[in-house]
Structure formats: structure tokens, C-alpha cells
Jmol script that loads the backbone (N, CA, C; Angstrom):
load data "model"
ATOM      1  N   MET A   1      94.982  99.245  66.438  1.00  0.00           N
ATOM      2  CA  MET A   1      94.198  97.996  66.855  1.00  0.00           C
ATOM      3  C   MET A   1      92.483  98.585  66.409  1.00  0.00           C
ATOM      4  N   ASN A   2      92.210  97.386  65.808  1.00  0.00           N
ATOM      5  CA  ASN A   2      90.493  97.688  64.564  1.00  0.00           C
ATOM      6  C   ASN A   2      89.874  97.714  65.368  1.00  0.00           C
ATOM      7  N   ASP A   3      88.638  98.533  64.949  1.00  0.00           N
ATOM      8  CA  ASP A   3      86.994  98.565  66.080  1.00  0.00           C
ATOM      9  C   ASP A   3      86.685  97.178  66.463  1.00  0.00           C
ATOM     10  N   LEU A   4      86.846  96.002  66.027  1.00  0.00           N
ATOM     11  CA  LEU A   4      86.634  94.838  66.654  1.00  0.00           C
ATOM     12  C   LEU A   4      87.518  94.386  67.289  1.00  0.00           C
ATOM     13  N   GLU A   5      88.859  94.728  67.449  1.00  0.00           N
ATOM     14  CA  GLU A   5      89.899  94.054  68.597  1.00  0.00           C
ATOM     15  C   GLU A   5      89.229  94.914  69.625  1.00  0.00           C
ATOM     16  N   LYS A   6      89.147  96.723  69.388  1.00  0.00           N
ATOM     17  CA  LYS A   6      88.617  97.511  70.282  1.00  0.00           C
ATOM     18  C   LYS A   6      87.461  97.056  71.025  1.00  0.00           C
ATOM     19  N   ARG A   7      86.404  96.601  70.130  1.00  0.00           N
ATOM     20  CA  ARG A   7      85.098  96.209  71.389  1.00  0.00           C
ATOM     21  C   ARG A   7      85.395  95.355  72.188  1.00  0.00           C
ATOM     22  N   LYS A   8      86.058  94.297  71.207  1.00  0.00           N
ATOM     23  CA  LYS A   8      86.637  93.037  72.412  1.00  0.00           C
ATOM     24  C   LYS A   8      86.765  93.231  73.726  1.00  0.00           C
ATOM     25  N   VAL A   9      88.215  93.935  73.655  1.00  0.00           N
ATOM     26  CA  VAL A   9      88.401  94.402  74.875  1.00  0.00           C
ATOM     27  C   VAL A   9      87.868  95.010  75.718  1.00  0.00           C
ATOM     28  N   TYR A  10      87.115  96.371  75.106  1.00  0.00           N
ATOM     29  CA  TYR A  10      86.449  97.329  76.207  1.00  0.00           C
ATOM     30  C   TYR A  10      85.375  95.966  76.940  1.00  0.00           C
ATOM     31  N   SER A  11      84.608  95.283  76.074  1.00  0.00           N
ATOM     32  CA  SER A  11      83.801  94.581  76.366  1.00  0.00           C
ATOM     33  C   SER A  11      84.124  93.853  77.239  1.00  0.00           C
ATOM     34  N   VAL A  12      85.085  92.766  77.333  1.00  0.00           N
ATOM     35  CA  VAL A  12      86.090  91.693  78.413  1.00  0.00           C
ATOM     36  C   VAL A  12      86.340  92.906  79.311  1.00  0.00           C
ATOM     37  N   LEU A  13      86.703  94.014  79.556  1.00  0.00           N
ATOM     38  CA  LEU A  13      87.275  94.968  80.445  1.00  0.00           C
ATOM     39  C   LEU A  13      85.909  95.285  81.298  1.00  0.00           C
ATOM     40  N   CYS A  14      84.720  95.376  80.375  1.00  0.00           N
ATOM     41  CA  CYS A  14      83.624  95.726  81.324  1.00  0.00           C
ATOM     42  C   CYS A  14      83.296  94.296  82.375  1.00  0.00           C
ATOM     43  N   HIS A  15      83.038  93.586  81.662  1.00  0.00           N
ATOM     44  CA  HIS A  15      82.710  92.083  82.659  1.00  0.00           C
ATOM     45  C   HIS A  15      83.775  91.858  83.318  1.00  0.00           C
ATOM     46  N   GLY A  16      85.536  91.937  83.302  1.00  0.00           N
ATOM     47  CA  GLY A  16      86.488  91.420  84.304  1.00  0.00           C
ATOM     48  C   GLY A  16      86.113  92.518  85.164  1.00  0.00           C
ATOM     49  N   SER A  17      85.780  93.281  85.480  1.00  0.00           N
ATOM     50  CA  SER A  17      85.998  94.830  86.347  1.00  0.00           C
ATOM     51  C   SER A  17      85.132  93.832  87.429  1.00  0.00           C
ATOM     52  N   GLN A  18      83.914  93.606  87.093  1.00  0.00           N
ATOM     53  CA  GLN A  18      83.180  92.363  88.198  1.00  0.00           C
ATOM     54  C   GLN A  18      83.906  91.789  89.401  1.00  0.00           C
ATOM     55  N   LEU A  19      85.259  90.862  89.226  1.00  0.00           N
ATOM     56  CA  LEU A  19      85.590  90.421  89.287  1.00  0.00           C
ATOM     57  C   LEU A  19      86.367  90.925  90.421  1.00  0.00           C
ATOM     58  N   LEU A  20      85.933  92.679  90.287  1.00  0.00           N
ATOM     59  CA  LEU A  20      87.017  93.042  91.630  1.00  0.00           C
ATOM     60  C   LEU A  20      85.672  93.848  92.198  1.00  0.00           C
ATOM     61  N   SER A  21      84.743  93.140  92.364  1.00  0.00           N
ATOM     62  CA  SER A  21      83.053  93.385  92.900  1.00  0.00           C
ATOM     63  C   SER A  21      83.288  94.174  94.412  1.00  0.00           C
ATOM     64  N   TYR A  22      84.139  93.747  94.785  1.00  0.00           N
ATOM     65  CA  TYR A  22      83.932  94.372  96.521  1.00  0.00           C
ATOM     66  C   TYR A  22      84.823  95.932  96.299  1.00  0.00           C
ATOM     67  N   THR A  23      85.504  96.079  95.542  1.00  0.00           N
ATOM     68  CA  THR A  23      86.004  97.245  94.989  1.00  0.00           C
ATOM     69  C   THR A  23      85.088  98.621  94.368  1.00  0.00           C
ATOM     70  N   GLY A  24      85.759  99.630  94.123  1.00  0.00           N
ATOM     71  CA  GLY A  24      84.973 100.799  93.246  1.00  0.00           C
ATOM     72  C   GLY A  24      85.005 100.634  92.075  1.00  0.00           C
ATOM     73  N   VAL A  25      86.161 100.068  91.689  1.00  0.00           N
ATOM     74  CA  VAL A  25      86.307  99.594  90.490  1.00  0.00           C
ATOM     75  C   VAL A  25      85.259  98.701  89.625  1.00  0.00           C
ATOM     76  N   SER A  26      84.493  98.249  89.824  1.00  0.00           N
ATOM     77  CA  SER A  26      84.062  97.194  89.529  1.00  0.00           C
ATOM     78  C   SER A  26      82.547  97.946  88.786  1.00  0.00           C
ATOM     79  N   ILE A  27      82.076  99.770  89.135  1.00  0.00           N
ATOM     80  CA  ILE A  27      81.518  99.955  88.946  1.00  0.00           C
ATOM     81  C   ILE A  27      82.076 100.936  88.241  1.00  0.00           C
ATOM     82  N   LEU A  28      83.069 101.630  88.721  1.00  0.00           N
ATOM     83  CA  LEU A  28      83.355 103.161  87.818  1.00  0.00           C
ATOM     84  C   LEU A  28      84.161 102.312  86.204  1.00  0.00           C
ATOM     85  N   VAL A  29      84.887 101.249  85.989  1.00  0.00           N
ATOM     86  CA  VAL A  29      85.221 100.742  84.625  1.00  0.00           C
ATOM     87  C   VAL A  29      83.920 100.447  83.940  1.00  0.00           C
ATOM     88  N   PRO A  30      82.897  99.960  84.062  1.00  0.00           N
ATOM     89  CA  PRO A  30      81.847 100.068  82.741  1.00  0.00           C
ATOM     90  C   PRO A  30      81.365 101.635  83.119  1.00  0.00           C
ATOM     91  N   ILE A  31      80.729 102.624  83.646  1.00  0.00           N
ATOM     92  CA  ILE A  31      80.948 103.461  83.515  1.00  0.00           C
ATOM     93  C   ILE A  31      81.869 104.437  82.660  1.00  0.00           C
ATOM     94  N   LEU A  32      82.867 104.591  83.172  1.00  0.00           N
ATOM     95  CA  LEU A  32      84.102 104.291  82.496  1.00  0.00           C
ATOM     96  C   LEU A  32      83.878 104.604  80.907  1.00  0.00           C
ATOM     97  N   PHE A  33      83.476 103.582  80.331  1.00  0.00           N
ATOM     98  CA  PHE A  33      83.661 102.434  78.990  1.00  0.00           C
ATOM     99  C   PHE A  33      82.156 103.310  78.704  1.00  0.00           C
ATOM    100  N   LEU A  34      80.908 103.279  79.057  1.00  0.00           N
ATOM    101  CA  LEU A  34      79.879 103.665  78.365  1.00  0.00           C
ATOM    102  C   LEU A  34      79.716 105.098  78.212  1.00  0.00           C
ATOM    103  N   VAL A  35      80.567 106.212  78.952  1.00  0.00           N
ATOM    104  CA  VAL A  35      81.221 107.325  78.781  1.00  0.00           C
ATOM    105  C   VAL A  35      81.565 107.415  76.795  1.00  0.00           C
ATOM    106  N   ILE A  36      82.957 107.055  78.084  1.00  0.00           N
ATOM    107  CA  ILE A  36      83.811 107.456  76.835  1.00  0.00           C
ATOM    108  C   ILE A  36      83.606 106.336  75.084  1.00  0.00           C
ATOM    109  N   SER A  37      82.968 105.687  75.179  1.00  0.00           N
ATOM    110  CA  SER A  37      82.881 104.665  73.960  1.00  0.00           C
ATOM    111  C   SER A  37      81.621 104.909  73.244  1.00  0.00           C
ATOM    112  N   GLU A  38      82.409 104.609  71.745  1.00  0.00           N
ATOM    113  CA  GLU A  38      80.659 105.330  70.982  1.00  0.00           C
ATOM    114  C   GLU A  38      79.769 104.048  70.448  1.00  0.00           C
ATOM    115  N   ASP A  39      80.619 102.970  70.665  1.00  0.00           N
ATOM    116  CA  ASP A  39      80.083 101.339  69.942  1.00  0.00           C
ATOM    117  C   ASP A  39      78.792 101.195  70.791  1.00  0.00           C
ATOM    118  N   LEU A  40      78.118 100.479  69.981  1.00  0.00           N
ATOM    119  CA  LEU A  40      76.544 100.488  70.968  1.00  0.00           C
ATOM    120  C   LEU A  40      76.985  98.912  71.691  1.00  0.00           C
ATOM    121  N   VAL A  41      77.629  98.129  71.039  1.00  0.00           N
ATOM    122  CA  VAL A  41      77.512  96.368  71.892  1.00  0.00           C
ATOM    123  C   VAL A  41      78.613  96.336  72.689  1.00  0.00           C
ATOM    124  N   VAL A  42      79.875  97.666  72.776  1.00  0.00           N
ATOM    125  CA  VAL A  42      80.542  97.902  73.901  1.00  0.00           C
ATOM    126  C   VAL A  42      79.447  98.814  75.106  1.00  0.00           C
ATOM    127  N   GLN A  43      78.436 100.119  74.593  1.00  0.00           N
ATOM    128  CA  GLN A  43      77.510 100.402  75.948  1.00  0.00           C
ATOM    129  C   GLN A  43      76.421  99.606  76.091  1.00  0.00           C
ATOM    130  N   ALA A  44      76.402  98.278  75.532  1.00  0.00           N
ATOM    131  CA  ALA A  44      75.286  97.287  75.925  1.00  0.00           C
ATOM    132  C   ALA A  44      76.064  96.381  76.847  1.00  0.00           C
ATOM    133  N   ASN A  45      77.671  96.026  76.459  1.00  0.00           N
ATOM    134  CA  ASN A  45      77.893  95.772  77.583  1.00  0.00           C
ATOM    135  C   ASN A  45      78.280  95.840  78.971  1.00  0.00           C
ATOM    136  N   ALA A  46      78.763  97.857  78.766  1.00  0.00           N
ATOM    137  CA  ALA A  46      78.290  98.102  79.900  1.00  0.00           C
ATOM    138  C   ALA A  46      77.872  98.288  80.927  1.00  0.00           C
ATOM    139  N   LYS A  47      76.641  98.471  80.395  1.00  0.00           N
ATOM    140  CA  LYS A  47      75.210  98.344  80.356  1.00  0.00           C
ATOM    141  C   LYS A  47      74.755  97.177  81.502  1.00  0.00           C
ATOM    142  N   GLU A  48      75.062  96.657  80.665  1.00  0.00           N
ATOM    143  CA  GLU A  48      74.954  95.124  81.972  1.00  0.00           C
ATOM    144  C   GLU A  48      75.826  94.788  82.901  1.00  0.00           C
ATOM    145  N   SER A  49      76.938  95.064  82.553  1.00  0.00           N
ATOM    146  CA  SER A  49      77.671  95.318  83.828  1.00  0.00           C
ATOM    147  C   SER A  49      77.687  96.144  85.091  1.00  0.00           C
ATOM    148  N   ILE A  50      77.064  97.108  84.562  1.00  0.00           N
ATOM    149  CA  ILE A  50      76.793  97.722  85.963  1.00  0.00           C
ATOM    150  C   ILE A  50      75.118  96.972  86.528  1.00  0.00           C
ATOM    151  N   ASN A  51      74.680  96.815  85.865  1.00  0.00           N
ATOM    152  CA  ASN A  51      72.936  95.980  85.940  1.00  0.00           C
ATOM    153  C   ASN A  51      73.857  94.701  86.925  1.00  0.00           C
ATOM    154  N   LEU A  52      74.327  94.041  86.199  1.00  0.00           N
ATOM    155  CA  LEU A  52      74.897  92.554  87.310  1.00  0.00           C
ATOM    156  C   LEU A  52      75.140  93.538  88.687  1.00  0.00           C
ATOM    157  N   PHE A  53      76.124  94.303  89.189  1.00  0.00           N
ATOM    158  CA  PHE A  53      76.979  95.235  90.074  1.00  0.00           C
ATOM    159  C   PHE A  53      75.611  95.455  91.188  1.00  0.00           C
ATOM    160  N   ILE A  54      74.462  96.215  90.279  1.00  0.00           N
ATOM    161  CA  ILE A  54      73.377  96.468  91.195  1.00  0.00           C
ATOM    162  C   ILE A  54      72.982  95.516  91.880  1.00  0.00           C
ATOM    163  N   ASN A  55      72.502  94.651  90.863  1.00  0.00           N
ATOM    164  CA  ASN A  55      71.672  93.376  91.062  1.00  0.00           C
ATOM    165  C   ASN A  55      72.446  92.424  92.601  1.00  0.00           C
ATOM    166  N   LEU A  56      73.873  92.335  92.226  1.00  0.00           N
ATOM    167  CA  LEU A  56      74.383  91.146  93.468  1.00  0.00           C
ATOM    168  C   LEU A  56      74.313  92.511  94.847  1.00  0.00           C
ATOM    169  N   LEU A  57      74.126  93.530  94.597  1.00  0.00           N
ATOM    170  CA  LEU A  57      74.377  94.663  95.796  1.00  0.00           C
ATOM    171  C   LEU A  57      73.234  93.892  96.193  1.00  0.00           C
ATOM    172  N   ILE A  58      71.923  94.328  95.555  1.00  0.00           N
ATOM    173  CA  ILE A  58      70.586  94.392  96.123  1.00  0.00           C
ATOM    174  C   ILE A  58      70.130  92.543  96.593  1.00  0.00           C
ATOM    175  N   TYR A  59      71.042  91.459  95.715  1.00  0.00           N
ATOM    176  CA  TYR A  59      70.753  90.555  96.813  1.00  0.00           C
ATOM    177  C   TYR A  59      71.712  90.320  97.831  1.00  0.00           C
ATOM    178  N   GLY A  60      72.982  90.647  97.966  1.00  0.00           N
ATOM    179  CA  GLY A  60      73.842  90.585  98.596  1.00  0.00           C
ATOM    180  C   GLY A  60      73.000  91.415 100.409  1.00  0.00           C
ATOM    181  N   VAL A  61      71.739  92.347 100.020  1.00  0.00           N
ATOM    182  CA  VAL A  61      71.493  92.487 101.384  1.00  0.00           C
ATOM    183  C   VAL A  61      70.356  91.858 101.653  1.00  0.00           C
ATOM    184  N   ILE A  62      69.546  91.431 100.548  1.00  0.00           N
ATOM    185  CA  ILE A  62      68.564  89.879 100.944  1.00  0.00           C
ATOM    186  C   ILE A  62      69.329  89.045 101.135  1.00  0.00           C
ATOM    187  N   PHE A  63      70.274  89.163 101.050  1.00  0.00           N
ATOM    188  CA  PHE A  63      70.358  87.641 101.808  1.00  0.00           C
ATOM    189  C   PHE A  63      71.237  87.421 103.156  1.00  0.00           C
ATOM    190  N   LEU A  64      71.710  88.892 103.276  1.00  0.00           N
ATOM    191  CA  LEU A  64      72.517  89.071 104.180  1.00  0.00           C
ATOM    192  C   LEU A  64      71.989  89.349 105.836  1.00  0.00           C
ATOM    193  N   ILE A  65      69.948  89.755 105.012  1.00  0.00           N
ATOM    194  CA  ILE A  65      69.002  90.133 106.164  1.00  0.00           C
ATOM    195  C   ILE A  65      68.334  88.619 106.285  1.00  0.00           C
ATOM    196  N   LEU A  66      68.427  87.836 105.367  1.00  0.00           N
ATOM    197  CA  LEU A  66      67.932  86.450 105.771  1.00  0.00           C
ATOM    198  C   LEU A  66      68.868  85.293 106.237  1.00  0.00           C
ATOM    199  N   ALA A  67      70.313  86.144 106.309  1.00  0.00           N
ATOM    200  CA  ALA A  67      71.196  84.953 107.376  1.00  0.00           C
ATOM    201  C   ALA A  67      70.957  85.149 108.931  1.00  0.00           C
ATOM    202  N   PHE A  68      70.422  86.012 108.937  1.00  0.00           N
ATOM    203  CA  PHE A  68      69.811  86.104 110.888  1.00  0.00           C
ATOM    204  C   PHE A  68      68.817  85.255 110.993  1.00  0.00           C
ATOM    205  N   VAL A  69      68.301  84.461 109.946  1.00  0.00           N
ATOM    206  CA  VAL A  69      67.361  83.238 110.393  1.00  0.00           C
ATOM    207  C   VAL A  69      67.581  81.990 109.362  1.00  0.00           C
ATOM    208  N   LEU A  70      68.933  82.123 109.382  1.00  0.00           N
ATOM    209  CA  LEU A  70      70.116  81.153 108.899  1.00  0.00           C
ATOM    210  C   LEU A  70      69.381  80.577 107.463  1.00  0.00           C
ATOM    211  N   LEU A  71      68.245  81.190 106.752  1.00  0.00           N
ATOM    212  CA  LEU A  71      68.627  80.561 105.695  1.00  0.00           C
ATOM    213  C   LEU A  71      69.520  81.710 104.312  1.00  0.00           C
ATOM    214  N   GLY A  72      69.525  82.723 105.177  1.00  0.00           N
ATOM    215  CA  GLY A  72      70.496  83.357 103.297  1.00  0.00           C
ATOM    216  C   GLY A  72      71.500  83.119 103.721  1.00  0.00           C
ATOM    217  N   ILE A  73      72.350  82.023 104.835  1.00  0.00           N
ATOM    218  CA  ILE A  73      73.718  81.608 104.584  1.00  0.00           C
ATOM    219  C   ILE A  73      74.095  80.812 103.503  1.00  0.00           C
ATOM    220  N   PRO A  74      73.455  79.486 103.696  1.00  0.00           N
ATOM    221  CA  PRO A  74      74.037  79.430 101.851  1.00  0.00           C
ATOM    222  C   PRO A  74      73.466  79.931 100.840  1.00  0.00           C
ATOM    223  N   LEU A  75      72.885  80.902 100.548  1.00  0.00           N
ATOM    224  CA  LEU A  75      72.473  82.088  99.116  1.00  0.00           C
ATOM    225  C   LEU A  75      73.712  82.827  99.686  1.00  0.00           C
ATOM    226  N   LEU A  76      73.825  83.117 100.483  1.00  0.00           N
ATOM    227  CA  LEU A  76      74.947  84.153 100.381  1.00  0.00           C
ATOM    228  C   LEU A  76      76.453  83.145  99.627  1.00  0.00           C
ATOM    229  N   ILE A  77      76.509  82.213 100.226  1.00  0.00           N
ATOM    230  CA  ILE A  77      78.015  81.624  99.235  1.00  0.00           C
ATOM    231  C   ILE A  77      77.476  81.506  97.983  1.00  0.00           C
ATOM    232  N   PHE A  78      76.357  81.298  97.221  1.00  0.00           N
ATOM    233  CA  PHE A  78      75.868  80.858  95.885  1.00  0.00           C
ATOM    234  C   PHE A  78      76.082  82.470  95.630  1.00  0.00           C
ATOM    235  N   LEU A  79      76.143  83.614  96.094  1.00  0.00           N
ATOM    236  CA  LEU A  79      76.316  84.751  95.390  1.00  0.00           C
ATOM    237  C   LEU A  79      77.485  84.507  95.215  1.00  0.00           C
ATOM    238  N   LEU A  80      78.441  84.424  96.474  1.00  0.00           N
ATOM    239  CA  LEU A  80      79.889  84.988  96.199  1.00  0.00           C
ATOM    240  C   LEU A  80      80.615  84.114  95.139  1.00  0.00           C
ATOM    241  N   VAL A  81      80.335  83.397  94.975  1.00  0.00           N
ATOM    242  CA  VAL A  81      80.715  81.818  93.836  1.00  0.00           C
ATOM    243  C   VAL A  81      79.911  82.423  92.444  1.00  0.00           C
ATOM    244  N   ALA A  82      78.601  82.893  92.274  1.00  0.00           N
ATOM    245  CA  ALA A  82      78.029  83.101  91.631  1.00  0.00           C
ATOM    246  C   ALA A  82      78.807  84.405  90.485  1.00  0.00           C
ATOM    247  N   SER A  83      79.640  85.529  92.065  1.00  0.00           N
ATOM    248  CA  SER A  83      79.695  86.874  91.976  1.00  0.00           C
ATOM    249  C   SER A  83      80.977  86.676  90.853  1.00  0.00           C
ATOM    250  N   PHE A  84      81.809  85.083  91.090  1.00  0.00           N
ATOM    251  CA  PHE A  84      83.050  84.997  90.129  1.00  0.00           C
ATOM    252  C   PHE A  84      82.893  84.288  89.619  1.00  0.00           C
ATOM    253  N   ILE A  85      82.583  83.424  88.791  1.00  0.00           N
ATOM    254  CA  ILE A  85      82.100  82.906  87.748  1.00  0.00           C
ATOM    255  C   ILE A  85      81.217  83.277  86.910  1.00  0.00           C
ATOM    256  N   LEU A  86      80.093  83.928  87.109  1.00  0.00           N
ATOM    257  CA  LEU A  86      79.473  84.847  85.943  1.00  0.00           C
ATOM    258  C   LEU A  86      80.158  85.914  85.026  1.00  0.00           C
ATOM    259  N   PRO A  87      81.155  86.556  85.963  1.00  0.00           N
ATOM    260  CA  PRO A  87      81.886  87.933  85.147  1.00  0.00           C
ATOM    261  C   PRO A  87      82.870  86.918  84.185  1.00  0.00           C
ATOM    262  N   ILE A  88      83.249  85.389  84.288  1.00  0.00           N
ATOM    263  CA  ILE A  88      84.098  84.731  83.705  1.00  0.00           C
ATOM    264  C   ILE A  88      83.355  84.452  82.817  1.00  0.00           C
ATOM    265  N   ILE A  89      82.427  83.979  82.646  1.00  0.00           N
ATOM    266  CA  ILE A  89      81.615  83.348  81.696  1.00  0.00           C
ATOM    267  C   ILE A  89      81.135  84.335  80.690  1.00  0.00           C
ATOM    268  N   ALA A  90      81.111  85.327  81.052  1.00  0.00           N
ATOM    269  CA  ALA A  90      80.971  86.804  79.931  1.00  0.00           C
ATOM    270  C   ALA A  90      82.097  86.841  79.349  1.00  0.00           C
ATOM    271  N   MET A  91      82.936  87.083  79.926  1.00  0.00           N
ATOM    272  CA  MET A  91      84.336  87.784  79.745  1.00  0.00           C
ATOM    273  C   MET A  91      84.815  86.236  78.271  1.00  0.00           C
ATOM    274  N   VAL A  92      84.078  85.180  78.513  1.00  0.00           N
ATOM    275  CA  VAL A  92      84.491  84.121  77.411  1.00  0.00           C
ATOM    276  C   VAL A  92      83.970  84.394  76.399  1.00  0.00           C
ATOM    277  N   LYS A  93      82.661  84.893  77.170  1.00  0.00           N
ATOM    278  CA  LYS A  93      81.606  84.949  75.408  1.00  0.00           C
ATOM    279  C   LYS A  93      81.678  85.683  74.789  1.00  0.00           C
ATOM    280  N   VAL A  94      81.769  86.884  75.527  1.00  0.00           N
ATOM    281  CA  VAL A  94      82.040  88.368  74.869  1.00  0.00           C
ATOM    282  C   VAL A  94      83.281  88.390  74.105  1.00  0.00           C
ATOM    283  N   ALA A  95      84.247  87.500  74.319  1.00  0.00           N
ATOM    284  CA  ALA A  95      85.538  87.133  73.283  1.00  0.00           C
ATOM    285  C   ALA A  95      85.426  86.229  72.095  1.00  0.00           C
ATOM    286  N   SER A  96      84.617  85.582  72.258  1.00  0.00           N
ATOM    287  CA  SER A  96      84.355  84.473  71.268  1.00  0.00           C
ATOM    288  C   SER A  96      82.989  84.909  70.393  1.00  0.00           C
ATOM    289  N   HIS A  97      82.478  85.946  70.451  1.00  0.00           N
ATOM    290  CA  HIS A  97      81.632  86.682  69.969  1.00  0.00           C
ATOM    291  C   HIS A  97      81.065  87.890  70.032  1.00  0.00           C
ATOM    292  N   PRO A  98      82.250  88.895  69.626  1.00  0.00           N
ATOM    293  CA  PRO A  98      82.301  90.539  70.285  1.00  0.00           C
ATOM    294  C   PRO A  98      80.926  90.816  69.470  1.00  0.00           C
ATOM    295  N   ASP A  99      80.376  91.014  68.648  1.00  0.00           N
ATOM    296  CA  ASP A  99      79.534  91.591  67.824  1.00  0.00           C
ATOM    297  C   ASP A  99      77.899  91.563  68.514  1.00  0.00           C
ATOM    298  N   VAL A 100      77.744  90.522  69.535  1.00  0.00           N
ATOM    299  CA  VAL A 100      76.989  90.545  70.377  1.00  0.00           C
ATOM    300  C   VAL A 100      76.760  90.919  71.662  1.00  0.00           C
ATOM    301  N   PRO A 101      75.845  91.619  72.394  1.00  0.00           N
ATOM    302  CA  PRO A 101      76.437  92.190  74.227  1.00  0.00           C
ATOM    303  C   PRO A 101      75.798  90.844  74.744  1.00  0.00           C
ATOM    304  N   TYR A 102      76.721  90.596  75.676  1.00  0.00           N
ATOM    305  CA  TYR A 102      75.864  88.927  77.044  1.00  0.00           C
ATOM    306  C   TYR A 102      75.543  89.874  77.932  1.00  0.00           C
ATOM    307  N   LEU A 103      74.121  89.067  78.084  1.00  0.00           N
ATOM    308  CA  LEU A 103      73.464  89.231  78.876  1.00  0.00           C
ATOM    309  C   LEU A 103      73.300  88.018  79.789  1.00  0.00           C
ATOM    310  N   TYR A 104      73.417  88.701  81.434  1.00  0.00           N
ATOM    311  CA  TYR A 104      73.603  87.740  82.824  1.00  0.00           C
ATOM    312  C   TYR A 104      72.570  87.295  82.767  1.00  0.00           C
ATOM    313  N   PRO A 105      72.350  85.978  83.072  1.00  0.00           N
ATOM    314  CA  PRO A 105      70.882  85.126  83.661  1.00  0.00           C
ATOM    315  C   PRO A 105      70.711  85.041  84.798  1.00  0.00           C
ATOM    316  N   LEU A 106      71.499  85.904  85.579  1.00  0.00           N
ATOM    317  CA  LEU A 106      70.837  86.291  86.944  1.00  0.00           C
ATOM    318  C   LEU A 106      70.365  87.617  87.547  1.00  0.00           C
ATOM    319  N   VAL A 107      70.506  88.732  86.125  1.00  0.00           N
ATOM    320  CA  VAL A 107      69.907  89.948  86.706  1.00  0.00           C
ATOM    321  C   VAL A 107      68.384  89.986  86.070  1.00  0.00           C
ATOM    322  N   MET A 108      67.794  90.092  87.351  1.00  0.00           N
ATOM    323  CA  MET A 108      66.547  90.552  86.860  1.00  0.00           C
ATOM    324  C   MET A 108      66.116  91.539  86.915  1.00  0.00           C
ATOM    325  N   TRP A 109      66.485  92.664  87.409  1.00  0.00           N
ATOM    326  CA  TRP A 109      66.268  94.416  87.772  1.00  0.00           C
ATOM    327  C   TRP A 109      67.401  94.639  86.607  1.00  0.00           C
ATOM    328  N   HIS A 110      66.358  95.860  85.443  1.00  0.00           N
ATOM    329  CA  HIS A 110      67.129  96.425  84.436  1.00  0.00           C
ATOM    330  C   HIS A 110      67.439  97.499  84.929  1.00  0.00           C
ATOM    331  N   PHE A 111      68.088  98.536  85.211  1.00  0.00           N
ATOM    332  CA  PHE A 111      68.597 100.066  86.019  1.00  0.00           C
ATOM    333  C   PHE A 111      68.871 100.784  84.446  1.00  0.00           C
ATOM    334  N   PHE A 112      69.258  99.953  83.836  1.00  0.00           N
ATOM    335  CA  PHE A 112      69.975 100.749  82.312  1.00  0.00           C
ATOM    336  C   PHE A 112      69.124 100.527  81.038  1.00  0.00           C
TER     337      PHE A 112
END
end "model"
wireframe off; spacefill off
backbone 0.3
color backbone group
């Protein structure tokens, strides 16, 4: 497997792990690739994947609090749908353009 194929597979796995966002896998896989990979694009995709996980967690807590005033229920539904759609879009983009790290549109806070 050459470097471009490794970059593509590792980046797709980083973003694809977010489909399991309700397990520990979604945070462990990007951290693993962040540590073991020397490729800067893979590291950037891993950081973005970790940032998505943290942002979804923050949004979930805020929307859960807002659900007590019934405002958060539609927002929680939107968040659930977005947590499945955004990683799929990222996986397709990373597979088609492996030289460019993918940036999620709803990630407001960058922790890494």
C-alpha cells in the first residue's frame, strides 16, 4: 500500500469512526491515528474528527438542557441526524481528495 492509499484509508477511518459516536471508538480511533501517523493530512483529519466529537458532545449537553423548555427537542433531532450525515460527507470528501484535510462545517470550537 503506497502513501496516498494509506492516507486515504486512515483519513476515512478517522471520520468513519464518528458514525459510532455513542461509543468510545469514535474518540479512540482518531487519537490512535494522531499518535501513530506521521502524515500531516492524516493528523489534521484526526484532529478534526476529535473536534467534531467534542463539539457534538457540547451541543448535546446544551440541547438536552434546552429540551426541558421544549426548545431542545427539535435541536436534538437535528443533532442526531447531523451526527450521521456529517461523517459520511467527510468520508466521501476525504476519499475523493486525499491531499486536503476535511473541515466540518458545524465545528465552532477547535480544541486541537
